[in-house]
C-alpha positions, 0 to 999 in steps of 0.5 A: 910297580912302585915299592911301598915304604915301611911307613906305608904299612903303619896302619892300625890292625883295627882297620884291617880286621874291620875292613876285611870282616876278618873274624867272620871270614875266619870262622863258620859259626860264632856264638855267645854261650852261657857256660853254666846253663849250657845255653846259646845266648846269641848267634853272631854267625850265621847272621840272625837279628834276635836272641835265639830260643832259650832252649837252644843248648850249646852241646846240641850242635854236636848231636850227642845229647850230653854235656861235653866232657871236655868243655873248653868254654867252662875252662876258658871262663875259669882260667880266663884264657883262650882254649882250643880243641878239635871236635866233630859233628856228623861227618864234619871236623871242627876247630873250636875256639873258646874266648873269655870276653868282658862285656858290660862288666860281665864275663862271657864266652865267645865260641868260634867254630871252623870246619877243618874237615878238608883243611889237612889239619887232622888226617881224615883221608882214608879213615872211616868216620867211626875211626875219626870220631874215636881219635878225637874223643880219645884226645879230648878225654886225655885233658879231663882224665887223670892219667894214673887212674883213668877217672876224671881229674880235678880240672873236670870237677870244677868244670862239671860240678857248677853245671850239676849244681845248677841243674839240681836247683832248676829241676829240684832234684837232690844232688849228693857229693861224697868225699873219700880219702885213703887214711893209711896210704903213707903206711902202705907205701912205707910197708909195701913200697910205692908200687903197692901204693900206686896199685891201691890207688888204681884199684880203689878208683876202679872200685868206687867208679862201680857205684856211679850207676847213672849216666850223669853220675861221676867220680874224680880224683881230687888230689893224691888220695882224695876222691869226689863222687857226684850222684844224682837223685839220692836222699840223705838215707840213700846216701848213708846206705851207699856210704855203708855199702862202700864201707862194708866193701872196703872192710871185706876186701884185701887188695892183693899185690905181689902175693901180699894182702893189703888192708886199706882204711878210708874215710867217707863224708857226704853232703846232699843238696836240693834247691840249694845255692852253693859253690863247688868249693863250698859243696866239697868243703861241707862233704869233707867236714862230715868225714867219718872213718870206716875203721873202728878204734880200739876200746879206750878208757878215755871217754872221747875215744869211746864216743868216737868208737860209737860214731865210727861203728854206726857211721854217724854224721857230724851233726848226728854226733852232736845230737847224740851227745845232747841226747845222752845229756838228757836234753829235750828236742826243744833244748837241742834245737836251741843249742844247735840253732836248728828247727825242732823238725830238723832235730826230730829228723836227726834223732830218727836217723840216729835211732835207725842206725843204732838199731833202737826204738826210742831215745830212752832205749838209746840212753839205756843201751849206751849209759857210758857212751 
């Protein structure tokens, strides 16, 4: 056989790939997914000649009835790069590749799945199915879990929160985001040492995770001492009460480390949406702007400090704080509405919340009870 010269190989990759149906031969399933709605928009293999049913949910393929915690398609979309993972369905193990592609000026994600059960890529010989599933799950969760606290990490927030916001809007259900921060963490490190600070972070993470009762609720570490909780189906009043419970729990707890009791001080802010179009960043920003501290400042002759003492004591939100000050100035509902550029019904709602929190029955009683406030 005559040897081929180097120039004989000078052919385009396009011709090779097209001629060999390269991608189709390499993968068993190829599909286009809507990463926010978790829907399969189109299946390229196995071959079909039409867009599939709208209700075809991408994670149904895995047979677990829940959104993938380690969703590489969202990650590929957010980071604009190809992402891989190992996943399983029934008795089969798959290599999953998520590729972001720009098509007609829109970014889409193509998912490519290959059955690698018998390829030797992952050792399944002699292992029970449950053992294989456990191994894969553990590896996938390492990507989206904070290694230090074992709750979710910041990456997970930006992969899961867009879907939760969309689901809340489509189902017209309320969605609450709580933003929590440990205020005195530097002092804890300075007084008790860094090991004590690490202990406090882990214990605080464990405590707030307890308040995620429903399967779709979750908590994540946003940064060093800042945390995000996402809770479904809570209205404003229920959210406030949850914040109050967390506040009370933190105030009564002393974190014991090496025989020393450590008191922590936190701030909590929240924002509730229902049918609202909002980005994850906006959602987090609104909640963090409503931060109020759980520790009450000492009495101070300065009027502003006195104001802050009352706000912290009753956990008034920032908007309720504004309405309270205008109430004490003697402004009417209509005047408060014009001053804050909100509807009168919204003003009435805030006043009702304020009176309920401060435990008075009327605005006149509120003004009388706190004349110097």
